[in-house]
C-alpha positions in Angstrom: 0.6 -31.9 -23.1 0.9 -28.0 -23.8 -1.9 -26.1 -22.4 -4.6 -24.5 -24.7 -3.7 -21.0 -25.6 -5.9 -18.6 -23.8 -8.5 -17.2 -26.2 -9.0 -13.7 -24.5 -11.4 -12.0 -22.0 -15.0 -11.8 -23.0 -17.0 -8.4 -23.1 -18.9 -9.1 -19.9 -17.2 -10.7 -16.8 -16.4 -9.6 -13.3 -13.4 -7.7 -11.9 -11.4 -7.9 -8.8 -10.0 -4.4 -7.7 -6.3 -4.1 -6.4 -4.8 -1.0 -5.2 -2.3 0.7 -7.4 0.1 1.0 -4.5 0.3 -2.6 -4.6 1.8 -2.7 -8.0 4.2 0.1 -7.4 5.3 -0.4 -3.7 4.8 -4.3 -3.1 4.9 -6.2 -6.2 8.6 -5.3 -7.0 9.5 -6.9 -3.6 7.6 -10.0 -3.9 10.0 -12.6 -5.7 8.4 -15.9 -4.5 5.6 -17.0 -6.8 3.7 -18.8 -4.2 3.3 -15.7 -1.9 2.1 -13.8 -5.2 -0.5 -16.3 -6.1 -1.7 -16.6 -2.5 -2.1 -13.0 -2.1 -4.0 -12.5 -5.3 -6.4 -15.3 -4.1 -6.7 -13.2 -0.7 -7.9 -10.1 -2.9 -10.2 -12.4 -5.0 -11.8 -13.9 -2.3 -12.2 -11.0 0.1 -13.7 -8.8 -2.5 -17.2 -10.0 -2.8 -17.6 -10.5 1.0 -20.3 -8.5 2.5 -20.0 -6.5 5.9 -17.5 -3.8 7.1 -14.7 -6.4 7.5 -13.8 -8.5 4.6 -11.5 -11.5 5.4 -10.8 -15.1 4.3 -10.1 -18.1 6.6 -7.2 -20.3 6.5 -9.6 -23.3 6.1 -11.0 -21.7 2.9 -7.7 -21.0 1.3 -6.3 -24.6 2.2 -9.6 -26.0 0.7 -9.4 -23.9 -2.7 -8.5 -26.4 -5.3 -7.7 -23.8 -7.8 -5.1 -22.1 -5.5 -3.6 -25.4 -4.4 -3.4 -26.7 -7.9 -1.5 -23.5 -8.9 1.0 -23.9 -6.1 1.8 -27.3 -7.2 3.9 -29.9 -5.4 4.1 -29.5 -1.5 1.1 -26.9 -1.9 0.2 -27.0 1.8 3.7 -25.9 3.1 3.9 -23.3 0.1 0.6 -21.9 1.5 1.8 -21.7 5.0 4.9 -20.1 4.1 3.1 -17.8 1.6 0.7 -16.3 4.2 3.6 -15.8 6.8 5.6 -13.9 4.4 2.6 -11.8 3.3 1.7 -11.0 6.9 5.4 -10.3 7.9 5.6 -7.9 4.7 2.6 -6.1 6.2 0.3 -6.8 3.2 -2.3 -8.8 5.1 -3.1 -9.1 9.0 -3.6 -12.5 10.6 -6.1 -12.9 13.5 -7.2 -15.9 15.7 -11.0 -15.7 16.0 -12.7 -17.7 18.9 -15.9 -19.1 17.6 -18.3 -21.5 19.5 -15.3 -22.8 21.5 -13.0 -23.0 18.4 -10.2 -21.0 17.1 -9.8 -20.0 13.4 -7.2 -18.2 11.8 -8.4 -15.6 9.4 -6.6 -13.0 6.8 -7.5 -9.5 5.7 -5.8 -7.1 3.4 -4.1 -4.5 5.4 -6.1 -1.5 4.4 -7.1 1.5 6.4 -11.0 0.3 6.2 -10.3 -3.0 7.4 -8.3 -2.1 10.2 -11.1 0.3 11.3 -13.5 -2.1 11.0 -11.8 -4.5 13.1 -11.3 -2.3 15.9 -14.9 -1.3 15.7 -16.2 -4.7 16.0 -14.2 -5.5 19.1 -13.7 -9.2 18.2 -12.8 -11.6 20.9 -9.7 -12.2 19.1 -5.9 -12.3 19.4 -3.0 -11.6 16.9 -1.6 -14.8 15.6 1.6 -14.2 17.4 -0.2 -14.8 20.7 -0.6 -11.1 21.8 -4.1 -9.6 22.6 -4.2 -5.8 22.2 -7.6 -4.1 22.4 -7.5 -3.3 18.5 -5.3 -4.3 15.7 -1.9 -3.5 16.5 -0.5 -2.0 13.2 3.0 -0.7 13.1 2.6 3.0 11.7 5.5 3.7 9.2 6.2 7.1 7.4 4.9 6.5 3.9 7.6 6.0 1.4 8.0 8.4 -1.6 6.1 6.1 -4.2 2.9 6.3 -1.8 3.1 9.7 -1.3 3.4 10.4 -5.0 0.5 8.1 -5.8 -1.7 9.3 -3.1 -1.4 12.9 -3.9 -0.5 13.4 -7.4 -1.1 10.1 -9.7 0.0 6.9 -11.4 3.9 6.4 -11.4 5.8 6.6 -14.8 9.3 4.9 -14.9 10.9 8.3 -15.7 9.1 9.8 -12.5 9.9 6.6 -10.5 13.8 7.3 -11.2 13.6 10.8 -10.0 11.5 9.7 -6.8 14.4 7.1 -6.2 17.0 9.9 -6.3 15.1 12.2 -4.3 14.9 9.6 -1.4 18.3 9.2 -1.4 19.0 13.0 -1.3 16.6 14.4 1.1 15.1 13.5 4.5 12.1 11.4 4.6 10.3 14.3 6.8 11.0 17.0 4.2 9.7 14.9 1.5 6.5 14.2 3.2 6.4 17.9 4.2 7.1 18.9 0.7 4.2 17.1 -0.6 1.8 18.5 2.1 2.7 21.9 1.1 2.1 21.3 -2.7 -1.1 19.8 -2.0 -2.2 22.7 0.3 -1.2 25.2 -2.4 -3.2 23.0 -5.0 0.2 22.5 -6.9 0.0 18.9 -7.5 3.0 17.9 -9.8 6.2 16.3 -8.9 8.4 19.3 -10.5 6.6 21.6 -8.0 7.5 19.2 -5.0 11.1 19.0 -6.4 11.4 22.8 -6.4 10.2 23.0 -2.7 12.8 20.4 -1.8 15.8 22.0 -3.7 15.0 25.5 -2.4 14.9 23.9 1.2 18.4 22.4 0.5 19.8 25.6 -1.0 18.6 28.1 1.4 17.8 26.2 4.4 14.6 25.1 6.1 13.4 26.2 9.4 12.8 23.2 11.6 9.1 22.5 12.3 7.7 24.9 9.7 5.1 23.1 7.3 3.0 24.2 4.5 0.1 25.3 6.9 2.4 27.9 8.5 2.7 31.4 7.6 0.1 31.1 4.8 -0.3 35.1 4.6 3.5 35.2 3.9 3.5 32.7 1.0 3.4 33.4 -2.7 1.7 30.2 -4.4 4.0 31.0 -7.6 7.2 31.3 -5.4 8.7 28.0 -6.8 7.9 28.8 -10.5 9.9 32.1 -10.6 13.6 32.3 -11.5 15.7 30.5 -14.0 14.0 26.9 -13.5 10.6 28.3 -13.5 9.9 27.0 -17.2 10.3 23.5 -16.2 7.8 23.5 -13.4 4.3 22.8 -14.4 1.3 24.5 -12.6 
């Protein structure tokens, strides 16, 4: 029997915030429907929690009738696989908490605020793979170009996304990160300005180790908008 069509959202309702970076960086990589449903439920359940560290336990997720119904047949195995996949992807962090002599696995979104809170709380906990570091051990990776754009300039558009992909293929990651830093330091927050910096370095060479914070007295803030390409660079 077909489901009743959705009649639309009402005027007054609650919202669950999800970082823009999830849509631009992670969502394109998630091809398993179960993983997507599970991580959305983690966002949904952790948001209203109080306290510095917002997490949801495995027990809660395994008892969530709405989630399990959405996962369909073999829902328990799908839940387990989805949680492992999301943790492996770096989207969530898994911990084993010791509480009243029992251990309970909990999950929290891999955000800077949650990582700081977990370290500050000093839980008697161990990472789910059995190691026991003094604080959450998160592999620090260089931000990719999409993350740098959203953190420093704004929302991505399809046209800009294509240009960013090309730049990521053509320039070293360290150059891209440094070009963004230089543009921000000069308050020139546009991709065109960043692209001109990269193009200049590629054509004229770049002194190793020099970044936007060096030689400020020698810098002309408008040096990348001069010349024959100046008309395409937005201030």
